[in-house]
N, CA, C and O of each residue as an XYZ file, in Angstrom:
308
protein
N       0.852     -1.168      0.000
C       0.000      0.000      0.000
C       0.897      1.229      0.000
O       1.844      1.321      0.781
N       0.592      2.158     -0.872
C       1.366      3.394     -0.884
C       0.630      4.452     -0.065
O      -0.478      4.222      0.420
N       1.268      5.618      0.080
C       0.682      6.638      0.961
C      -0.649      7.152      0.431
O      -1.517      7.513      1.227
N      -0.842      7.199     -0.886
C      -2.113      7.677     -1.435
C      -3.243      6.704     -1.132
O      -4.337      7.118     -0.748
N      -2.985      5.415     -1.304
C      -3.991      4.397     -1.001
C      -4.302      4.408      0.501
O      -5.454      4.260      0.907
N      -3.257      4.585      1.314
C      -3.446      4.666      2.758
C      -4.368      5.834      3.102
O      -5.301      5.682      3.890
N      -4.107      6.988      2.513
C      -4.941      8.171      2.766
C      -6.396      7.899      2.375
O      -7.320      8.297      3.084
N      -6.590      7.220      1.241
C      -7.947      6.896      0.784
C      -8.661      5.973      1.769
O      -9.882      6.036      1.908
N      -7.904      5.121      2.448
C      -8.487      4.133      3.362
C      -8.318      4.522      4.825
O      -8.575      3.712      5.716
N      -7.887      5.757      5.080
C      -7.590      6.172      6.441
C      -8.783      5.991      7.384
O      -8.602      5.519      8.506
N      -9.983      6.351      6.960
C     -11.134      6.221      7.858
C     -11.340      4.769      8.279
O     -11.627      4.498      9.445
N     -11.199      3.848      7.354
C     -11.308      2.424      7.668
C     -10.186      2.005      8.617
O     -10.437      1.375      9.645
N      -8.959      2.357      8.268
C      -7.806      1.970      9.077
C      -7.927      2.559     10.479
O      -7.661      1.881     11.472
N      -8.328      3.815     10.550
C      -8.470      4.471     11.851
C      -9.516      3.752     12.695
O      -9.300      3.510     13.882
N     -10.639      3.414     12.089
C     -11.731      2.793     12.839
C     -11.365      1.400     13.364
O     -11.928      0.948     14.361
N     -10.439      0.729     12.708
C     -10.059     -0.625     13.100
C      -8.754     -0.690     13.894
O      -8.417     -1.740     14.441
N      -8.035      0.396     13.962
C      -6.686      0.386     14.537
C      -6.617     -0.177     15.944
O      -5.744     -0.994     16.238
N      -7.512      0.241     16.814
C      -7.444     -0.221     18.207
C      -7.878     -1.685     18.331
O      -7.551     -2.343     19.318
N      -8.599     -2.192     17.354
C      -8.963     -3.605     17.317
C      -7.764     -4.412     16.821
O      -7.426     -5.450     17.388
N      -7.133     -3.930     15.770
C      -5.992     -4.628     15.181
C      -4.761     -4.595     16.072
O      -4.043     -5.588     16.192
N      -4.522     -3.449     16.695
C      -3.328     -3.255     17.512
C      -3.732     -2.667     18.858
O      -4.057     -1.484     18.946
N      -3.713     -3.474     19.889
C      -4.213     -3.062     21.197
C      -3.371     -1.965     21.861
O      -3.847     -1.301     22.783
N      -2.159     -1.771     21.419
C      -1.313     -0.735     22.023
C      -1.564      0.658     21.446
O      -1.057      1.644     21.980
N      -2.329      0.750     20.376
C      -2.633      2.049     19.776
C      -3.746      2.714     20.584
O      -4.749      2.086     20.923
N      -3.547      3.993     20.882
C      -4.497      4.746     21.699
C      -5.208      5.809     20.871
O      -4.816      6.106     19.743
N      -6.257      6.375     21.452
C      -6.942      7.493     20.802
C      -5.993      8.668     20.604
O      -6.053      9.363     19.590
N      -5.126      8.880     21.570
C      -4.142      9.952     21.462
C      -3.219      9.742     20.254
O      -2.913     10.686     19.526
N      -2.783      8.504     20.052
C      -1.952      8.184     18.877
C      -2.704      8.519     17.595
O      -2.156      9.146     16.688
N      -3.958      8.098     17.528
C      -4.753      8.313     16.311
C      -5.020      9.793     16.077
O      -5.031     10.251     14.934
N      -5.233     10.539     17.146
C      -5.442     11.984     16.995
C      -4.205     12.672     16.441
O      -4.315     13.601     15.641
N      -3.022     12.221     16.865
C      -1.775     12.776     16.332
C      -1.640     12.454     14.842
O      -1.215     13.298     14.052
N      -1.998     11.252     14.475
C      -1.906     10.859     13.072
C      -2.903     11.654     12.227
O      -2.602     12.029     11.095
N      -4.095     11.909     12.784
C      -5.090     12.730     12.073
C      -4.505     14.074     11.653
O      -4.844     14.600     10.593
N      -3.633     14.624     12.482
C      -3.053     15.950     12.232
C      -1.791     15.902     11.375
O      -1.299     16.944     10.943
N      -1.268     14.711     11.127
C      -0.009     14.572     10.388
C      -0.212     14.915      8.911
O      -1.261     14.641      8.329
N       0.799     15.508      8.339
C       0.755     15.842      6.914
C       0.731     14.571      6.066
O      -0.036     14.469      5.109
N       1.575     13.610      6.424
C       1.612     12.328      5.718
C       1.279     11.239      6.741
O       2.158     10.743      7.447
N       0.018     10.883      6.806
C      -0.468      9.937      7.807
C       0.228      8.574      7.695
O       0.538      7.948      8.709
N       0.468      8.128      6.482
C       1.070      6.816      6.256
C       2.410      6.687      6.976
O       2.645      5.706      7.682
N       3.279      7.663      6.801
C       4.605      7.607      7.424
C       4.491      7.647      8.946
O       5.221      6.943      9.645
N       3.590      8.457      9.450
C       3.384      8.564     10.898
C       2.862      7.245     11.465
O       3.283      6.813     12.539
N       1.948      6.612     10.742
C       1.351      5.352     11.201
C       2.385      4.229     11.192
O       2.468      3.450     12.142
N       3.161      4.148     10.136
C       4.221      3.133     10.049
C       5.209      3.328     11.199
O       5.613      2.357     11.839
N       5.592      4.554     11.460
C       6.511      4.848     12.556
C       5.903      4.442     13.896
O       6.598      3.899     14.754
N       4.619      4.701     14.076
C       3.934      4.309     15.305
C       4.004      2.793     15.509
O       4.298      2.325     16.609
N       3.734      2.036     14.456
C       3.814      0.574     14.559
C       5.233      0.120     14.866
O       5.433     -0.834     15.617
N       6.207      0.794     14.294
C       7.598      0.458     14.585
C       7.917      0.676     16.068
O       8.572     -0.152     16.701
N       7.452      1.785     16.599
C       7.745      2.111     17.995
C       6.996      1.201     18.965
O       7.575      0.727     19.942
N       5.727      0.957     18.705
C       4.895      0.199     19.645
C       5.128     -1.304     19.545
O       5.051     -2.014     20.548
N       5.414     -1.793     18.336
C       5.501     -3.246     18.128
C       6.875     -3.726     17.673
O       7.082     -4.919     17.452
N       7.801     -2.800     17.535
C       9.167     -3.142     17.131
C       9.252     -3.810     15.760
O      10.166     -4.587     15.485
N       8.277     -3.489     14.904
C       8.359     -3.939     13.518
C       9.451     -3.154     12.824
O       9.704     -2.001     13.172
N      10.106     -3.770     11.838
C      10.938     -2.938     10.971
C       9.986     -2.255      9.986
O       8.799     -2.579      9.936
N      10.504     -1.326      9.221
C       9.653     -0.506      8.355
C       8.816     -1.373      7.398
O       7.613     -1.151      7.258
N       9.437     -2.340      6.752
C       8.726     -3.181      5.787
C       7.686     -4.056      6.480
O       6.590     -4.241      5.952
N       8.010     -4.590      7.640
C       7.054     -5.427      8.375
C       5.823     -4.616      8.773
O       4.705     -5.128      8.722
N       6.012     -3.371      9.164
C       4.880     -2.511      9.517
C       3.977     -2.295      8.300
O       2.754     -2.391      8.402
N       4.587     -2.003      7.156
C       3.808     -1.817      5.926
C       3.069     -3.101      5.551
O       1.904     -3.061      5.156
N       3.751     -4.234      5.676
C       3.138     -5.527      5.347
C       1.953     -5.829      6.262
O       0.934     -6.350      5.808
N       2.084     -5.507      7.538
C       0.994     -5.740      8.491
C      -0.219     -4.877      8.160
O      -1.355     -5.344      8.241
N       0.012     -3.639      7.793
C      -1.100     -2.771      7.391
C      -1.805     -3.385      6.189
O      -3.029     -3.511      6.178
N      -1.036     -3.764      5.186
C      -1.610     -4.370      3.976
C      -2.422     -5.616      4.315
O      -3.542     -5.788      3.833
N      -1.853     -6.476      5.140
C      -2.508     -7.737      5.481
C      -3.827     -7.499      6.208
O      -4.844     -8.106      5.875
N      -3.807     -6.630      7.185
C      -5.016     -6.404      7.976
C      -6.104     -5.711      7.181
O      -7.281     -6.032      7.340
N      -5.737     -4.773      6.332
C      -6.740     -4.117      5.485
C      -7.329     -5.124      4.502
O      -8.544     -5.157      4.302
N      -6.483     -5.942      3.891
C      -6.961     -6.949      2.937
C      -7.900     -7.943      3.619
O      -8.944     -8.286      3.065
N      -7.539     -8.406      4.811
C      -8.401     -9.337      5.554
C      -9.737     -8.693      5.892
O     -10.784     -9.328      5.768
N      -9.703     -7.433      6.319
C     -10.931     -6.728      6.660
C     -11.828     -6.592      5.428
O     -13.024     -6.876      5.481
N     -11.231     -6.156      4.326
C     -12.019     -5.963      3.101
C     -12.594     -7.281      2.600
O     -13.731     -7.320      2.130
N     -11.830     -8.349      2.694
C     -12.311     -9.657      2.261
C     -13.464    -10.127      3.152
O     -14.472    -10.629      2.656
N     -13.310     -9.964      4.456
C     -14.331    -10.418      5.402
C     -15.617     -9.595      5.291
O     -16.698    -10.076      5.629
N     -15.497     -8.366      4.820
C     -16.651     -7.471      4.764
C     -17.114     -7.172      3.346
O     -17.887     -6.243      3.114
N     -16.635     -7.966      2.410
C     -17.024     -7.772      0.995
C     -18.495     -8.141      0.819
O     -19.003     -9.091      1.414
N     -19.142     -7.364     -0.008
C     -20.544     -7.652     -0.343
C     -20.549     -8.573     -1.557
O     -20.000     -8.241     -2.608
N     -21.165     -9.712     -1.400
C     -21.221    -10.676     -2.481
C     -22.436    -10.373     -3.356
O     -23.554    -10.241     -2.859
N     -22.204    -10.265     -4.652
C     -23.288    -10.000     -5.609
C     -23.617    -11.302     -6.304
O     -22.739    -11.955     -6.870
N     -24.892    -11.682     -6.261
C     -25.323    -12.927     -6.910
C     -26.038    -12.609     -8.179
O     -26.484    -13.516     -8.881
C-alpha cells in the first residue's frame, strides 16, 4: 500500500486500529489525524509500539486491510 492508497483508506484503518493493535491509543490516532503524511506517521507508530521494521509494519497494514475488506465484501449474486 502506498501513501495515497493509505490516505484513501484512512477512515477504515483508523476505525479498526485499536482492534488490530491493542497498544494504539486514541491519542496516537489523533496525532496521526493531524499529520501531513499519515502513512509515514502510522508506520513509525507501529515500529515504535511493536518493534516492527519498516517493511514489516507496511506488510501488516496491507494484510489487515486486505483481511478486513475480504471479510466485509458484499457478495453479488
